[in-house]
C-alpha positions in Angstrom: 83.2 36.2 -128.4 84.5 32.7 -129.7 81.3 30.5 -130.9 79.9 27.6 -131.1 81.3 26.8 -134.7 84.8 27.3 -132.6 85.0 25.0 -130.3 82.0 22.2 -131.8 82.8 18.7 -132.4 82.1 18.3 -135.8 81.8 14.9 -136.3 78.3 14.0 -135.3 77.8 10.4 -135.1 73.3 9.8 -135.1 71.0 7.1 -135.0 67.5 7.4 -136.7 64.6 6.4 -133.6 63.8 3.9 -135.7 67.4 1.8 -134.7 67.7 0.0 -131.5 69.6 0.8 -128.2 71.6 -2.3 -128.8 73.0 0.2 -132.0 73.2 2.7 -130.1 74.9 1.3 -127.0 77.2 -0.1 -129.4 78.2 3.1 -131.6 78.5 4.9 -128.1 81.0 2.3 -126.8 82.8 2.2 -130.5 82.6 6.3 -130.7 83.7 6.8 -126.5 81.0 9.1 -126.3 78.4 9.7 -123.9 75.2 11.2 -126.8 73.7 10.6 -130.0 71.4 13.2 -131.8 68.8 11.4 -133.6 68.1 12.4 -137.1 65.5 12.8 -140.4 66.5 12.4 -143.6 67.6 15.5 -144.0 70.2 15.6 -141.2 67.6 17.9 -138.7 68.1 16.8 -134.9 64.7 15.3 -133.7 66.0 14.2 -130.3 68.8 12.8 -128.8 69.8 9.9 -126.8 72.1 10.0 -123.7 73.5 7.5 -122.1 71.4 8.7 -119.0 68.2 8.1 -121.2 69.3 4.2 -121.5 69.4 3.5 -118.3 66.2 5.1 -117.8 64.9 3.3 -120.4 66.1 -0.2 -119.0 65.0 0.8 -115.8 61.2 1.4 -116.9 61.5 -1.3 -119.5 62.3 -4.3 -116.6 66.0 -5.1 -115.9 66.8 -8.0 -118.1 64.9 -6.8 -121.7 67.6 -6.7 -124.0 68.8 -3.5 -125.6 68.1 -4.7 -129.4 63.9 -5.1 -128.2 64.3 -1.4 -126.9 64.1 1.3 -129.6 65.4 5.0 -129.6 62.3 6.7 -130.3 60.7 5.1 -126.9 63.4 6.7 -124.8 65.2 9.4 -127.0 64.8 13.0 -125.7 62.2 15.1 -128.4 62.7 18.4 -129.7 66.0 18.6 -128.8 67.4 21.9 -127.8 69.7 23.3 -130.9 71.3 26.7 -131.7 73.0 27.9 -134.8 77.0 27.9 -135.0 77.2 31.5 -134.9 75.8 31.3 -131.4 78.2 33.2 -128.8 79.6 29.9 -125.7 78.0 32.6 -123.1 74.5 32.0 -124.5 75.5 27.8 -124.7 76.6 27.5 -121.8 73.8 30.1 -120.1 71.1 27.4 -121.6 73.1 24.6 -120.6 73.3 25.5 -116.9 69.6 26.8 -116.9 68.3 23.9 -118.6 70.8 21.3 -116.4 71.6 19.7 -120.0 75.1 18.3 -121.0 75.5 19.0 -124.2 73.5 21.9 -127.4 73.3 20.5 -130.9 74.7 23.0 -133.7 72.5 23.7 -137.0 73.0 25.7 -139.7 70.9 28.2 -141.0 68.9 25.7 -142.5 68.5 23.8 -139.2 70.8 21.1 -140.4 73.1 19.3 -137.8 76.9 20.8 -138.3 78.3 20.3 -135.0 77.4 19.3 -131.2 78.7 21.2 -128.0 79.1 19.3 -124.9 80.5 20.4 -121.5 83.2 18.5 -122.2 84.1 21.2 -125.1 83.2 24.4 -123.2 85.7 23.2 -120.7 88.2 22.6 -123.3 87.5 26.1 -124.0 88.2 27.2 -120.6 91.8 25.5 -119.3 92.7 28.0 -122.2 91.6 30.8 -121.2 94.5 32.8 -118.5 94.5 30.9 -114.7 91.7 32.2 -112.4 91.8 32.9 -108.9 88.0 31.9 -108.7 88.4 28.8 -106.2 86.5 25.0 -107.1 84.7 25.3 -104.0 82.7 27.6 -105.1 80.8 25.5 -107.4 81.6 21.9 -106.7 78.5 19.5 -106.2 78.3 19.3 -102.5 77.5 16.1 -100.2 78.4 14.0 -103.2 76.4 10.5 -103.1 78.1 7.4 -102.1 77.4 3.7 -102.8 78.8 0.9 -101.5 81.1 -1.2 -103.7 78.7 -4.5 -103.4 75.3 -3.1 -104.5 74.2 -4.6 -107.9 74.6 -2.8 -110.9 70.8 -2.1 -111.3 71.0 -0.2 -107.5 73.5 2.1 -108.9 71.5 2.7 -112.6 68.4 3.4 -110.2 70.1 5.9 -107.9 71.4 7.5 -110.8 68.5 7.8 -113.2 66.9 8.8 -109.5 68.8 11.7 -109.3 69.7 12.5 -112.3 73.1 12.1 -111.7 75.9 10.6 -114.2 78.3 9.1 -111.9 78.6 7.9 -108.5 81.4 8.1 -106.0 81.6 3.7 -104.1 83.1 3.5 -101.1 83.3 1.4 -98.1 83.2 3.0 -94.3 86.0 4.5 -94.4 87.2 6.2 -98.0 86.7 6.3 -101.8 87.4 3.3 -103.4 86.1 4.0 -106.6 83.7 5.7 -108.9 81.1 4.2 -111.0 80.0 6.5 -114.8 77.1 5.8 -117.1 79.9 5.0 -119.6 80.6 2.1 -117.1 76.6 0.8 -116.7 76.2 1.7 -120.9 79.2 -1.1 -121.2 76.9 -3.4 -119.5 74.6 -3.4 -121.5 76.4 -5.7 -124.1 75.7 -8.8 -121.9 72.0 -7.7 -122.3 70.9 -8.7 -125.3 69.2 -11.3 -126.9 70.7 -15.2 -126.4 70.2 -15.0 -130.1 72.3 -12.6 -131.6 
């Protein structure tokens, strides 16, 4: 069985807990990623901040509060789950499923960050395996939530935050017309910065 080291992303984009959500948002957009590892001075993971965390931070701080006035420390998930990079993909997948998380930080024997494994990394690995007879319907999400195209960005953010979703189908009464994701909402954060910036 392959290990985390075989599939992990080795270049881990990180922030410090003293950084602002604006710093985090800019890093996510620039690197086209959905999460950042929060590290200490020894490169040991002390937290993780995801797009979900950013949306919750914005919702809890009141709509309109600029990202540069909200600290990473106030919204990050502390004590993130990490595994030794030599652990199996199977163990990582089981933990991600049972804890309902989308990434695990890979660390070396001293606890320092050496990589990150996301659902995308596992999906990429699975795509290289032989075809399976398992149908999609066995694992698909049933009864997806739909939001209308004229709802506000904050209404979409509120639904995602309350339900723990990363995306919503946008549809009218007859058919889907689009999809809005956490990435889309985080990019809105650029217009919520202080006017003097």
